[in-house]
N, C-alpha and C positions, 0 to 999 in steps of 0.2 A: 481432602485433596485440594491443592492449590489450583485455581483456574488459570489457564493461559489467557492473558489479556492481549487482545488484538486490535489494531487499527486497520480498517478496511479503506484502502486508497483506490477508489473507483467503484461506482455503484451502477455501472451500465449493465449490459446483458450478462456478461460473464461474472462481474462482481456481484450482481444480484443473486445469481445461482450459488455462488460461493457463500455469500452471506446467509442465505436460507439454509444451506447445508450446515454451516458453522453454528447457527442458532439452535439447531437440533442436537448438537453434540454436547455431551456432558463434559465438564472440565474446560470449556471454552467460553470466553466472554468477549463480545465485541464492545470495546470501550471508546471507539472513535470511528468516524466515517468522513471521507473526503470525496467530493465530486464537484465538477464545475458546472453541471447542468442547472440552469436557473430554476427549473421546476422542482429540483431536489434539495437545493440549498435552503437551510432553515427548517426543513421538514424532518420529523422523526423517521429514523431508518425503517421502523416497522410499517409505517404508512407508505414510504417509498417502495418497499418490497411487496406491498399489497397484502400484508398480513392481517389487516383489519384492526390493528391496535398498535400502541406504542411499545417500543423496546427500551426507551430511555436514552437513546443516542441520536443527537441532532446532526444531520449532514452539514458539513462546513465546506466552503470553497477555499478556505485558508489553511493550507498544510502547516505553516509555521505555528499558527495558533493552536491547532490540534496537537502537534508534536510538543509544544511547550506546556500545554495544560494537562495532557493525558499521559499517564505512566503506562506504557504497554511493553509486553514481552517481545512482540514482533509486529511487523507491518505486512499485510497481505496486499500485494500490488496487482491491480487488474484494470489498468487504464487502456493500454494498447500493446500490441505485440512487437512493436518496432523499437529496438534498444536505443537508437539515437534519439527518439522522442521521449522515452521513459527514463533515460539515463539521469537527467537532472532531477527528476522526481525521486528516483530510487536513491541517488546520491544524497539528496537532502534528507530523506528518511533515515538512511544509515548514519549520517552525520548527527542528526538531531536525537536519534534514539540510542546512539553510541554503541549499539550491539544489535545484531539482527541477521537474519538469513534472507536471501533474496533468490528469486527465480524469475526467469523471463522465457516466453515462448521462443525468443530469438537467441537465447543464451548459447545454445549449441551451434548456432549458425551465424557467428559474428563476422565471417569473411566479408570484407567490404564495409563493415560498420565503423571500424576504427582503424587508425593507421597500423601498419604492419607491426610496429613495436608493441602495440597494445593488444593484439589479437589473442595472445595466450594468457593474458591476465584475467582474473575474475573481476567482477564489478567492484567488490570490496577492495581488492588490491588497487584498482584504478583510483578509487576515492581516497584511499590512504596515501597513494603516491601524489595526488593533487594537493592534499593537505600539507605534504612535506615540501612541495615546490614553492 
């Protein structure tokens, strides 16, 4: 069985829980981790998660470096719930990975987050439209 290769974007409270869950799943491999917290950058993800050992993935503060070096099937994004703050991060991940799925806590509640013309568009459609402009 081919493992699904994931980059974890955000290793805070929610991202850490997601990472621990994913590390227990068969068929899933975390191949990259991104976070801006200085105490996590440069540290193995296993130590950041308090697992008592290394998992072989070093947390980076540089998304571009991770996206350019790591071949992943998807990006799990867990930095914040506010789409206006996460949009540039998710757009970069989608653009760099060229394929991917996204979800946001605010996804179903975008009223007021974007101009009227953009409210009905998915994030992927917005990124594609920006690339065309």
